[in-house]
PAZAPA-4460 file (N, C-alpha, C; in steps of 0.05 Angstrom, whole numbers, plus 32768, in hexadecimal, padded with zeros to 4 digits):
% residues 295
    n_x    n_y    n_z   ca_x   ca_y   ca_z    c_x    c_y    c_z   seq   type   mol
   8120   813D   82CC   811A   8121   82D1   811E   8111   82B7     1      X     A
   812B   80FA   82BA   8131   80E9   82A3   8124   80CE   82A8     2      X     A
   8122   80BE   8292   8115   80A3   8295   8124   8092   82A9     3      X     A
   813E   8095   82AB   814E   8084   82BD   8146   808A   82DA     4      X     A
   813D   80A3   82E0   8134   80A9   82FB   811B   8099   8302     5      X     A
   810A   8096   82EE   80F1   8086   82F3   80F8   8068   82F7     6      X     A
   810C   805F   82E8   8114   8043   82EB   8121   803E   8306     7      X     A
   8131   8052   830F   813E   8050   8329   8128   804F   833F     8      X     A
   8115   8061   833D   8100   8063   8351   80F0   8049   8352     9      X     A
   80E8   803E   833A   80D9   8025   833A   80E8   800E   8346    10      X     A
   8102   800D   8340   8113   7FF7   834C   8113   7FF9   836A    11      X     A
   8117   8011   8375   8118   8014   8392   80FC   800D   839E    12      X     A
   80E7   8016   8391   80CC   8011   839B   80C6   7FF3   839B    13      X     A
   80CF   7FE4   8387   80C9   7FC8   8385   80DB   7FB7   8398    14      X     A
   80F4   7FC0   839B   8107   7FB1   83AD   8104   7FB9   83CA    15      X     A
   80F9   7FD1   83CE   80F5   7FDB   83EA   8110   7FDC   83F9    16      X     A
   8125   7FE1   83EA   813F   7FE2   83F6   8153   7FEF   83E2    17      X     A
   8162   8003   83EA   8174   8011   83D8   818A   7FFF   83CF    18      X     A
   8195   7FEE   83E1   81AB   7FDD   83D9   81A3   7FC8   83C4    19      X     A
   818C   7FBB   83C9   8182   7FA7   83B6   817C   7FB4   839B    20      X     A
   8170   7FCC   839C   8169   7FDA   8383   8183   7FE1   8374    21      X     A
   8198   7FEA   8382   81B1   7FF1   8376   81BD   7FD9   8368    22      X     A
   81BC   7FC2   8375   81C6   7FA9   8369   81B7   7FA2   834F    23      X     A
   819D   7FA5   8351   818C   7F9F   833A   8192   7FB2   8322    24      X     A
   8199   7FCB   8329   819E   7FDF   8314   81BC   7FDF   830C    25      X     A
   81CC   7FD0   831A   81E9   7FCF   8314   81F6   7FEA   8318    26      X     A
   81EE   7FF8   832D   81FB   8011   8334   8201   8010   8352    27      X     A
   8212   8023   835B   8218   8025   8378   8200   8030   8387    28      X     A
   81FF   8028   83A1   81E8   8031   83B1   81E7   804F   83B8    29      X     A
   81FE   805C   83BE   81FD   8078   83C4   81F3   808A   83AD    30      X     A
   81FD   8086   8394   81F2   8096   837E   81D4   8091   837A    31      X     A
   81CA   8079   837F   81AE   8073   837C   819E   8083   8391    32      X     A
   81A7   8083   83AA   8199   8093   83BF   8199   80B0   83B7    33      X     A
   81AF   80BA   83AC   81B0   80D6   83A4   819D   80DC   838D    34      X     A
   819A   80CA   837B   8188   80CE   8364   816B   80CF   836E    35      X     A
   8164   80BE   8381   8149   80BD   838B   8143   80D7   839B    36      X     A
   8157   80E0   83AB   8153   80F9   83BA   8150   8110   83A7    37      X     A
   815F   8110   8390   815D   8126   837D   8141   8125   836F    38      X     A
   8137   810C   836A   811C   810A   835E   8107   8115   8371    39      X     A
   8109   810E   838A   80F6   8118   839E   80F7   8137   83A0    40      X     A
   8110   8142   839E   8113   815F   83A0   8106   816C   8387    41      X     A
   8109   815F   8370   80FF   816A   8357   80E0   816C   8357    42      X     A
   80D3   8157   8361   80B6   8157   8360   80AA   8162   8379    43      X     A
   80BB   8166   838E   80B2   8175   83A6   80A3   8164   83BA    44      X     A
   80A5   8149   83B9   8098   8138   83CD   80AA   8121   83D4    45      X     A
   80A6   8116   83EC   80B4   80FE   83F4   80A6   80E5   83E8    46      X     A
   80B6   80D5   83DC   80AB   80BD   83CF   80AD   80A4   83E1    47      X     A
   80C1   80A4   83F3   80C5   808E   8404   80C5   8096   8421    48      X     A
   80BB   8084   8432   80BD   8088   8450   80D5   8078   8458    49      X     A
   80EB   8086   845C   8105   8079   8462   8107   806F   847E    50      X     A
   80F4   8076   848F   80F5   806E   84AB   80EB   8051   84AE    51      X     A
   80DC   8048   849B   80D1   802D   849D   80E3   8018   8490    52      X     A
   80E2   8000   849B   80F1   7FE9   8491   80DE   7FD2   848C    53      X     A
   80DC   7FC7   8474   80EA   7FD0   845C   80E0   7FEB   8453    54      X     A
   80EF   7FF6   8441   80E9   8011   8436   80CD   8012   842B    55      X     A
   80BE   8026   8432   80A2   8028   8429   809D   8041   8418    56      X     A
   808B   803F   8405   8082   8057   83F6   806F   8068   8406    57      X     A
   8071   8082   8403   805D   8094   840E   8044   8092   83FC    58      X     A
   802F   809F   8405   8017   809F   83F4   801C   80AC   83D9    59      X     A
   802C   80C1   83D9   8034   80CF   83C0   8045   80BC   83AF    60      X     A
   8057   80AD   83BD   8068   809A   83AF   8059   8084   83A1    61      X     A
   8043   807A   83AE   8033   8066   83A2   8026   8070   8388    62      X     A
   801C   8089   8388   8011   8094   8370   8026   8098   835A    63      X     A
   803E   80A1   8363   8054   80A5   834F   805D   808B   8343    64      X     A
   805D   8075   8353   8065   805B   8349   8052   8052   8332    65      X     A
   8038   8055   8336   8025   804D   8322   8029   805D   8308    66      X     A
   802D   8077   830B   8030   8089   82F4   804B   8083   82E6    67      X     A
   8060   807E   82F6   807A   8079   82EB   807A   805F   82DA    68      X     A
   806C   804B   82E4   8069   8032   82D4   805B   8037   82BA    69      X     A
   8046   8047   82BB   8037   804E   82A3   8049   805C   828E    70      X     A
   8059   806E   8298   806B   807E   8286   807F   806B   8279    71      X     A
   808C   8059   8288   809F   8047   827C   8092   8033   8269    72      X     A
   807A   802A   8270   806C   8018   825E   8066   8026   8244    73      X     A
   805D   8040   8245   8057   804F   822D   8071   8054   821C    74      X     A
   8087   8059   822A   80A0   805D   821C   80A9   8044   820E    75      X     A
   80A6   802D   821C   80AE   8013   820F   809C   800E   81F7    76      X     A
   8082   8014   81FA   806F   8010   81E4   8077   8022   81CC    77      X     A
   807E   803B   81D2   8086   804E   81BD   809F   8044   81AE    78      X     A
   80B2   8038   81BD   80CA   802E   81B1   80C3   8017   819E    79      X     A
   80B3   8004   81A8   80AB   7FED   8198   809D   7FF5   817F    80      X     A
   8089   8008   8182   807A   8011   816A   808C   801F   8156    81      X     A
   809F   802F   8161   80B1   803D   814F   80C3   8029   813F    82      X     A
   80CC   8015   814D   80DC   8000   8140   80CC   7FF1   812B    83      X     A
   80B3   7FEC   8131   80A1   7FDE   811E   809C   7FEF   8106    84      X     A
   8099   8009   810B   8094   801C   80F4   80AD   801D   80E2    85      X     A
   80C5   801C   80EF   80DD   801D   80DF   80E1   8004   80CD    86      X     A
   80D3   7FED   80D6   80D4   7FD5   80C6   80BD   7FD2   80B3    87      X     A
   80AC   7FE7   80B2   8095   7FE6   80A0   807E   7FD4   80AA    88      X     A
   807E   7FCE   80C4   806A   7FBC   80CF   8050   7FCA   80D6    89      X     A
   8051   7FE4   80DA   8039   7FF4   80E0   803A   800E   80D0    90      X     A
   8024   801B   80CD   8023   8033   80BE   800B   8032   80AA    91      X     A
   800D   8043   8095   7FF8   8045   8082   8004   8048   8066    92      X     A
   7FF7   803C   8052   8000   803F   8036   7FE7   8044   8025    93      X     A
   7FE8   805A   8016   7FD2   8061   8004   7FD9   8058   7FE8    94      X     A
   7FCA   8046   7FDD   7FCF   8038   7FC4   7FBB   8041   7FAF    95      X     A
   7FC5   804A   7F98   7FB3   8051   7F82   7FAD   8037   7F71    96      X     A
   7F94   8034   7F6A   7F8D   801C   7F5A   7F7C   8025   7F42    97      X     A
   7F7D   8015   7F2D   7F6A   8018   7F17   7F63   7FFC   7F0E    98      X     A
   7F51   7FFA   7EFA   7F47   7FDF   7EF2   7F5D   7FCD   7EE9    99      X     A
   7F72   7FD8   7EDC   7F87   7FC8   7ED1   7F96   7FB8   7EE7   100      X     A
   7F9E   7FC6   7EFC   7FAD   7FB9   7F11   7F9A   7FAA   7F24   101      X     A
   7F82   7FB4   7F27   7F6E   7FA7   7F39   7F66   7F8C   7F2E   102      X     A
   7F66   7F89   7F13   7F5E   7F70   7F07   7F75   7F5D   7F03   103      X     A
   7F8D   7F65   7F0B   7FA4   7F53   7F06   7FB4   7F4E   7F20   104      X     A
   7FC8   7F5F   7F26   7FDB   7F58   7F3C   7FD1   7F62   7F57   105      X     A
   7FC0   7F76   7F58   7FBA   7F82   7F72   7FAF   7F6E   7F87   106      X     A
   7F9D   7F5C   7F81   7F93   7F4A   7F96   7FAA   7F3A   7FA3   107      X     A
   7FBD   7F30   7F93   7FD3   7F21   7F9F   7FE5   7F33   7FAF   108      X     A
   7FEA   7F4B   7FA6   7FFA   7F5E   7FB5   7FEE   7F63   7FD1   109      X     A
   7FD4   7F68   7FD1   7FC6   7F6E   7FEA   7FC7   7F56   7FFD   110      X     A
   7FC1   7F3F   7FF2   7FC0   7F27   8003   7FDB   7F22   8010   111      X     A
   7FF1   7F22   8001   800B   7F1C   800C   8014   7F32   8020   112      X     A
   800F   7F4B   8019   8018   7F61   802A   8008   7F60   8045   113      X     A
   7FEE   7F5B   8043   7FDE   7F5B   805C   7FE6   7F43   806D   114      X     A
   7FED   7F2D   8061   7FF6   7F16   8071   8010   7F1D   8080   115      X     A
   8022   7F2C   8074   803B   7F32   8080   803A   7F4A   8093   116      X     A
   8029   7F5D   808C   8027   7F76   809C   800A   7F7C   80A3   117      X     A
   7FFE   7F6C   80B5   7FE1   7F6F   80BB   7FDA   7F89   80C8   118      X     A
   7FEE   7F97   80D3   7FE9   7FB0   80E2   7FEE   7FC9   80D2   119      X     A
   7FF4   7FC6   80B8   7FF7   7FDD   80A6   7FDB   7FE2   809A   120      X     A
   7FD3   7FFB   809B   7FBA   8003   808F   7FBE   8009   8071   121      X     A
   7FB1   7FFA   8060   7FB2   7FFF   8043   7F99   800E   803B   122      X     A
   7F9D   8025   802E   7F87   8035   8024   7F88   8034   8006   123      X     A
   7F73   8029   7FFA   7F72   8027   7FDD   7F61   803D   7FD1   124      X     A
   7F6B   804A   7FBD   7F5C   8060   7FAF   7F5A   8059   7F92   125      X     A
   7F41   8057   7F88   7F3C   8051   7F6C   7F3E   806A   7F5C   126      X     A
   7F52   806C   7F4B   7F57   8084   7F3B   7F60   807C   7F1F   127      X     A
   7F5C   808D   7F0C   7F68   8088   7EF1   7F86   808B   7EF3   128      X     A
   7F94   8081   7EDF   7FB1   8082   7EE0   7FBB   809F   7EE3   129      X     A
   7FAF   80B1   7ED4   7FB7   80CD   7ED5   7FB3   80D9   7EF0   130      X     A
   7F9C   80D2   7EFD   7F96   80DC   7F17   7FAA   80D1   7F2C   131      X     A
   7FB1   80B9   7F29   7FC5   80AD   7F3B   7FDF   80BC   7F3B   132      X     A
   7FE9   80C2   7F23   8003   80D1   7F21   8000   80EC   7F2E   133      X     A
   7FEA   80F9   7F29   7FE6   8114   7F35   7FE5   8112   7F54   134      X     A
   7FD7   80FE   7F5E   7FD5   80FB   7F7B   7FF0   80F3   7F87   135      X     A
   8000   80E4   7F78   801B   80DD   7F80   802C   80F6   7F84   136      X     A
   802B   8108   7F71   8039   8121   7F73   802F   8132   7F8A   137      X     A
   8014   8131   7F8F   8008   8141   7FA4   800B   8135   7FC0   138      X     A
   8019   811D   7FC1   801E   810F   7FDA   8005   8105   7FE7   139      X     A
   7FF0   8101   7FD8   7FD8   80F5   7FE3   7FD6   80D7   7FDB   140      X     A
   7FEB   80CD   7FCF   7FED   80B1   7FC6   800A   80A9   7FCB   141      X     A
   800E   8090   7FD4   8029   8086   7FD8   8034   8075   7FC1   142      X     A
   8022   8069   7FB3   802A   8057   7F9E   8015   8057   7F88   143      X     A
   801D   8055   7F6F   800B   8056   7F58   8012   8041   7F43   144      X     A
   8000   803C   7F31   8004   8028   7F1C   7FFC   8035   7F01   145      X     A
   800C   8031   7EED   8006   803C   7ED2   8016   802D   7EBE   146      X     A
   8010   8032   7EA4   8021   8028   7E8F   803B   803A   7E8E   147      X     A
   8050   802F   7E84   8069   803E   7E83   8068   8053   7E6D   148      X     A
   806C   806C   7E76   806D   8082   7E63   808A   808D   7E62   149      X     A
   8090   809A   7E4B   80AB   80A6   7E49   80B0   80BB   7E5E   150      X     A
   809A   80C9   7E66   809D   80DE   7E7A   80A6   80D3   7E95   151      X     A
   809F   80BB   7E9B   80A8   80AF   7EB5   80C6   80A9   7EB4   152      X     A
   80D0   80A2   7E9D   80EC   809C   7E9B   80FE   80B5   7E9E   153      X     A
   80F2   80CC   7E9A   8100   80E5   7E9C   80F9   80F5   7EB5   154      X     A
   80E8   80EA   7EC6   80DE   80F8   7EDE   80F0   80F0   7EF5   155      X     A
   80FF   8103   7F00   8111   80FE   7F16   8103   80FD   7F31   156      X     A
   80E9   8105   7F32   80DA   8105   7F4B   80CD   80EA   7F50   157      X     A
   80CA   80DA   7F3B   80BC   80C0   7F3E   80CF   80A9   7F38   158      X     A
   80CB   8093   7F46   80D8   807A   7F41   80C3   8067   7F35   159      X     A
   80CC   8055   7F24   80B9   8041   7F1A   80C6   8026   7F18   160      X     A
   80B5   8011   7F19   80BE   7FF6   7F17   80AB   7FE7   7F04   161      X     A
   80B5   7FDC   7EEE   80A4   7FCC   7EDC   809A   7FB3   7EEA   162      X     A
   8080   7FAD   7EE7   8075   7F96   7EF5   8067   7F83   7EE2   163      X     A
   8066   7F89   7EC8   805A   7F77   7EB6   8053   7F84   7E9C   164      X     A
   804B   7F73   7E88   8043   7F7D   7E6E   8026   7F74   7E6A   165      X     A
   8018   7F85   7E5B   7FFB   7F80   7E57   7FF4   7F85   7E3A   166      X     A
   7FE6   7F72   7E2E   7FDD   7F76   7E12   7FBF   7F79   7E12   167      X     A
   7FB3   7F7A   7DFA   7F97   7F7D   7DF7   7F89   7F63   7DF0   168      X     A
   7F70   7F60   7DF7   7F60   7F4A   7DEF   7F46   7F55   7DE3   169      X     A
   7F38   7F44   7DD4   7F1F   7F4C   7DC8   7F08   7F42   7DD9   170      X     A
   7EF6   7F53   7DE1   7EDE   7F4B   7DEF   7EC7   7F4A   7DDC   171      X     A
   7EB9   7F33   7DDA   7EA3   7F2F   7DC7   7E8A   7F26   7DD6   172      X     A
   7E73   7F2C   7DCA   7E5A   7F1F   7DD5   7E5D   7F00   7DD1   173      X     A
   7E53   7EF1   7DE3   7E56   7ED4   7DE2   7E49   7EC8   7DC9   174      X     A
   7E35   7ED6   7DBE   7E27   7ECB   7DA7   7E33   7ED5   7D8C   175      X     A
   7E49   7EE4   7D8E   7E55   7EEF   7D76   7E60   7ED9   7D64   176      X     A
   7E5E   7EDC   7D49   7E69   7EC7   7D37   7E87   7EC1   7D3B   177      X     A
   7E96   7ED4   7D44   7EB3   7ED0   7D48   7EBA   7EC4   7D63   178      X     A
   7EA6   7EC0   7D74   7EAB   7EB8   7D8F   7EB6   7E9B   7D91   179      X     A
   7EB2   7E8C   7D7C   7EBC   7E70   7D7D   7ED9   7E6D   7D74   180      X     A
   7EE5   7E83   7D69   7F00   7E82   7D60   7F14   7E84   7D77   181      X     A
   7F2B   7E75   7D76   7F3E   7E76   7D8C   7F4D   7E91   7D8D   182      X     A
   7F52   7E9C   7D75   7F5F   7EB7   7D72   7F50   7EC6   7D5C   183      X     A
   7F51   7EE0   7D5D   7F43   7EF0   7D49   7F56   7F05   7D3E   184      X     A
   7F5B   7F05   7D23   7F6B   7F1B   7D17   7F5B   7F35   7D1A   185      X     A
   7F6A   7F4A   7D20   7F5D   7F64   7D25   7F4C   7F6D   7D0D   186      X     A
   7F56   7F67   7CF5   7F48   7F70   7CDD   7F2C   7F64   7CDA   187      X     A
   7F27   7F4D   7CE8   7F0D   7F41   7CE7   7EF8   7F52   7CF6   188      X     A
   7F01   7F66   7D05   7EEF   7F78   7D13   7EE9   7F92   7D05   189      X     A
   7EF3   7F94   7CEC   7EF2   7FAD   7CDD   7ED5   7FB8   7CDB   190      X     A
   7EC2   7FA7   7CD9   7EA6   7FB0   7CD5   7E95   7FAD   7CEE   191      X     A
   7EA2   7FA9   7D04   7E94   7FA6   7D1E   7E90   7FC1   7D2C   192      X     A
   7E7A   7FC5   7D3A   7E78   7FDC   7D4B   7E89   7FD8   7D64   193      X     A
   7E97   7FED   7D6D   7EA9   7FEB   7D84   7E9E   7FFA   7D9C   194      X     A
   7EA2   7FED   7DB3   7E9D   7FFB   7DCD   7EB9   7FFE   7DD9   195      X     A
   7EC1   8016   7DDF   7EDC   801A   7DEA   7EDA   8029   7E05   196      X     A
   7EEB   8022   7E17   7EED   8031   7E30   7EF8   804D   7E2A   197      X     A
   7EF1   8060   7E3C   7EFB   807B   7E38   7F19   807D   7E3B   198      X     A
   7F25   8093   7E32   7F42   8097   7E35   7F4A   8097   7E53   199      X     A
   7F38   809E   7E65   7F3E   809E   7E81   7F42   8082   7E8B   200      X     A
   7F33   806F   7E80   7F35   8053   7E89   7F4C   8045   7E7B   201      X     A
   7F4F   804B   7E61   7F65   803E   7E52   7F76   8055   7E45   202      X     A
   7F8C   805C   7E51   7F9C   8073   7E47   7FA6   806E   7E2B   203      X     A
   7FA8   8054   7E22   7FB2   804D   7E08   7F9C   804D   7DF2   204      X     A
   7F87   805C   7DF7   7F70   805D   7DE5   7F79   8064   7DC8   205      X     A
   7F8A   8078   7DC6   7F93   8080   7DAB   7FA4   806A   7D9E   206      X     A
   7FB2   805C   7DAF   7FC3   8046   7DA4   7FB1   802F   7D9A   207      X     A
   7F9A   802B   7DA8   7F88   8017   7D9E   7F7D   801E   7D83   208      X     A
   7F76   8038   7D80   7F6C   8041   7D66   7F82   803D   7D50   209      X     A
   7F9B   8043   7D57   7FB1   8040   7D45   7FB5   8023   7D3D   210      X     A
   7FB2   8011   7D51   7FB5   7FF4   7D4C   7FA0   7FEB   7D37   211      X     A
   7F88   7FF5   7D3A   7F73   7FED   7D27   7F7A   7FF9   7D0B   212      X     A
   7F85   8011   7D0A   7F8C   801C   7CF1   7FA2   800C   7CE3   213      X     A
   7FB4   8001   7CF3   7FC9   7FF0   7CE8   7FBE   7FD7   7CDC   214      X     A
   7FA7   7FCE   7CE7   7F99   7FB6   7CDC   7F88   7FBD   7CC4   215      X     A
   7F87   7FD7   7CBD   7F79   7FDE   7CA4   7F5E   7FEA   7CA7   216      X     A
   7F57   7FF3   7CC0   7F3C   7FFF   7CC3   7F3D   8012   7CDB   217      X     A
   7F29   8024   7CDB   7F25   8037   7CF1   7F0D   802C   7D01   218      X     A
   7F0F   8027   7D1A   7EF9   801B   7D29   7EE0   802D   7D2A   219      X     A
   7ECA   8020   7D27   7EB0   802E   7D28   7EA7   802D   7D46   220      X     A
   7EAF   8042   7D55   7EA9   8043   7D71   7E8D   804E   7D75   221      X     A
   7E7B   803D   7D7E   7E5F   8044   7D81   7E58   804D   7D9E   222      X     A
   7E6A   8045   7DB0   7E65   804C   7DCC   7E7F   804C   7DDC   223      X     A
   7E82   8060   7DED   7E98   8060   7E01   7E8C   805D   7E1D   224      X     A
   7E9C   8052   7E2F   7E93   804F   7E4B   7EAA   8055   7E5E   225      X     A
   7EA3   805F   7E75   7EB7   8066   7E89   7EC2   804E   7E99   226      X     A
   7EAF   803C   7E9F   7EB7   8025   7EB0   7EB9   800B   7EA1   227      X     A
   7ECC   7FFA   7EA8   7ED0   7FE1   7E9A   7EB8   7FD0   7E9B   228      X     A
   7EAA   7FCF   7EB2   7E92   7FBE   7EB4   7E7C   7FC7   7EA1   229      X     A
   7E7C   7FE2   7E9C   7E68   7FEC   7E89   7E6F   7FE4   7E6C   230      X     A
   7E88   7FE4   7E66   7E91   7FDB   7E4B   7E89   7FBE   7E47   231      X     A
   7E8E   7FAE   7E5B   7E87   7F91   7E59   7E68   7F8D   7E57   232      X     A
   7E59   7F9D   7E65   7E3C   7F9B   7E63   7E32   7FA2   7E47   233      X     A
   7E3F   7FB6   7E3B   7E37   7FBE   7E20   7E3E   7FA8   7E0C   234      X     A
   7E56   7F9C   7E10   7E5E   7F86   7DFF   7E4A   7F6E   7E02   235      X     A
   7E43   7F68   7E1B   7E31   7F52   7E20   7E16   7F57   7E13   236      X     A
   7E0E   7F71   7E12   7DF5   7F79   7E06   7DF5   7F7A   7DE8   237      X     A
   7E0C   7F74   7DDC   7E0E   7F74   7DBF   7E11   7F8F   7DB2   238      X     A
   7E18   7FA4   7DC2   7E1C   7FBF   7DB7   7E35   7FBF   7DA5   239      X     A
   7E49   7FB0   7DAC   7E61   7FAF   7D9B   7E76   7F9D   7DA8   240      X     A
   7E8E   7F9D   7D9B   7EA5   7F8F   7DA6   7EB8   7FA3   7DB3   241      X     A
   7ECB   7F99   7DC2   7EDE   7FAB   7DD0   7EFA   7FA0   7DD0   242      X     A
   7F0D   7FB2   7DCF   7F29   7FAB   7DD3   7F31   7FB5   7DEF   243      X     A
   7F39   7FA2   7E00   7F3D   7FA9   7E1C   7F57   7F9D   7E26   244      X     A
   7F63   7FA8   7E3C   7F7B   7F9D   7E47   7F76   7F80   7E50   245      X     A
   7F8A   7F6F   7E4D   7F87   7F52   7E52   7F7E   7F4C   7E6E   246      X     A
   7F83   7F5E   7E82   7F7B   7F58   7E9D   7F5D   7F56   7EA0   247      X     A
   7F4E   7F60   7E8C   7F30   7F5F   7E8D   7F26   7F42   7E8E   248      X     A
   7F37   7F2F   7E86   7F2E   7F13   7E86   7F29   7F09   7EA2   249      X     A
   7F33   7F17   7EB6   7F2E   7F0F   7ED1   7F12   7F17   7EDA   250      X     A
   7F04   7F27   7ECA   7EE8   7F2F   7ECF   7ED6   7F1C   7EBF   251      X     A
   7EC8   7F0B   7ECC   7EB5   7EF9   7EBE   7E9A   7F07   7EBB   252      X     A
   7E93   7F0D   7EA2   7E7A   7F1B   7E9D   7E69   7F08   7E8B   253      X     A
   7E52   7F01   7E95   7E41   7EEF   7E86   7E3A   7EFB   7E6B   254      X     A
   7E3D   7EEB   7E56   7E36   7EF5   7E3B   7E4E   7F01   7E2C   255      X     A
   7E66   7F01   7E39   7E7E   7F0C   7E2C   7E94   7EF6   7E2A   256      X     A
   7EA1   7EF5   7E14   7EB8   7EE3   7E11   7ED1   7EF4   7E09   257      X     A
   7EE8   7EEA   7E10   7F01   7EF8   7E0A   7F12   7EE8   7DF7   258      X     A
   7F1D   7EF5   7DE3   7F2D   7EE7   7DCF   7F48   7EF6   7DCB   259      X     A
   7F5E   7EE7   7DC8   7F77   7EF4   7DC2   7F77   7F00   7DA5   260      X     A
   7F87   7F14   7DA1   7F8A   7F20   7D86   7F9F   7F10   7D77   261      X     A
   7F98   7F08   7D5F   7FAC   7EFA   7D4E   7FBC   7F0F   7D3F   262      X     A
   7FD6   7F0E   7D41   7FE7   7F22   7D34   7FF0   7F38   7D46   263      X     A
   7FF4   7F50   7D3A   7FFE   7F67   7D49   7FEC   7F6E   7D60   264      X     A
   7FF8   7F74   7D77   7FE8   7F7B   7D8F   7FF6   7F94   7D9B   265      X     A
   7FE7   7FA0   7DAD   7FF2   7FB7   7DBC   7FFB   7FAE   7DD8   266      X     A
   8014   7FB1   7DDE   801F   7FA8   7DF7   8027   7FC0   7E08   267      X     A
   801F   7FC0   7E21   8026   7FD6   7E33   8036   7FCB   7E4A   268      X     A
   804A   7FDA   7E53   8059   7FD2   7E6B   804C   7FE1   7E83   269      X     A
   8045   7FD1   7E97   8039   7FDC   7EAF   804E   7FE1   7EC4   270      X     A
   804D   7FF8   7ED1   8061   7FFE   7EE6   8053   8007   7F00   271      X     A
   8062   8004   7F16   805A   800F   7F2F   806B   8028   7F33   272      X     A
   805F   803D   7F3D   806E   8057   7F41   806B   8061   7F5E   273      X     A
   8080   806E   7F67   8080   807B   7F81   8093   8092   7F81   274      X     A
   8091   80A4   7F95   80A2   80BB   7F96   80BF   80B3   7F9D   275      X     A
   80D2   80BE   7F8F   80EE   80B7   7F93   80F7   80BD   7FB0   276      X     A
   80EC   80D2   7FBC   80F5   80DA   7FD6   80E8   80CA   7FED   277      X     A
   80D4   80BA   7FE6   80C5   80AC   7FFB   80D5   8094   8006   278      X     A
   80DC   8096   801F   80EC   8081   802C   80DC   8071   803F   279      X     A
   80C2   8072   803D   80B0   8064   804F   80B6   8046   8050   280      X     A
   80BB   803A   8067   80C0   801D   8069   80A8   800D   805F   281      X     A
   8090   8017   8064   8077   8009   805B   8077   8008   803D   282      X     A
   807C   801E   8030   807D   801F   8013   8091   800A   8008   283      X     A
   80A8   800A   8013   80BD   7FF8   8008   80B8   7FDB   800E   284      X     A
   80A9   7FD5   8023   80A1   7FB9   8028   808C   7FB1   8013   285      X     A
   807A   7FC4   800C   8066   7FBF   7FF8   8073   7FBA   7FDD   286      X     A
   8088   7FCA   7FD7   8096   7FC6   7FBE   80A4   7FAB   7FBD   287      X     A
   80AE   7FA2   7FD4   80BB   7F87   7FD5   80A7   7F71   7FCD   288      X     A
   808E   7F74   7FD7   8079   7F61   7FD0   8074   7F61   7FB2   289      X     A
   8072   7F79   7FA6   806E   7F7C   7F89   8084   7F6E   7F7A   290      X     A
   809D   7F73   7F82   80B4   7F67   7F74   80B3   7F48   7F76   291      X     A
   80AB   7F3E   7F8D   80A9   7F21   7F90   8094   7F15   7F7D   292      X     A
   807E   7F23   7F7A   8069   7F1A   7F69   806F   7F1C   7F4B   293      X     A
   807F   7F2F   7F44   8084   7F34   7F27   809E   7F2A   7F1D   294      X     A
   80B1   7F23   7F2E   80CB   7F19   7F25   80C8   7EFC   7F1C   295      X     A
***
């Protein structure tokens, strides 16, 4: 039995006449009658009472008509959904996030993508940059964000796209004597206690230390914290000052002010990464949104 047999049967049932059904189907009447007879032989029941005029369905035929319509409706639905999936209109995308991307581009990415593709399920997973790359390799993540590393440029399994550059800012208690300055030379912090995020939160931790050394001092780190909000709370409480990615300025924390660094700064290129072999239409539609936002 093929789908065309169901379409033939439905046409005859609705027209109640083989000739009219044949015209509707754009086929000759004798082959149509043969196809219906073959269908009845295959399922082992008579579907039509041919003695009545107009042609009438048997009780079994009435049941088969309802079921045949359901089958064709489901097939049509399957075709439509498959076509939508091929255009990236439905499906699922697992996105890795961290504080850097969450405080900068991610909200706009999500808003635009959800407006265009409301039936795609976006799953957000908060992970450190290192965890994101691991989950990407493990196929538990579809897309990740990190700073550009040399290893990514040599990795044939991953593709990456630069989406922006990020520098550091100084986070100070609002009451700090330097808080009134528009810019602060890094060397002015030489005798300050520092609160720094852990290496898990800021992968460039060692580079921050090196930047301070270039300014002529080794930072006096009195406290480390895992979460950005904890770092800001410690700064607000006067525990110390902090050097943080510039995206932190989108987090308004009472008692904290942000100041640009005067002179040499640490600049990181931020990239989006995905598996080279991943041909998911949903993924590539998400990448188009990212490109629109960052170009």
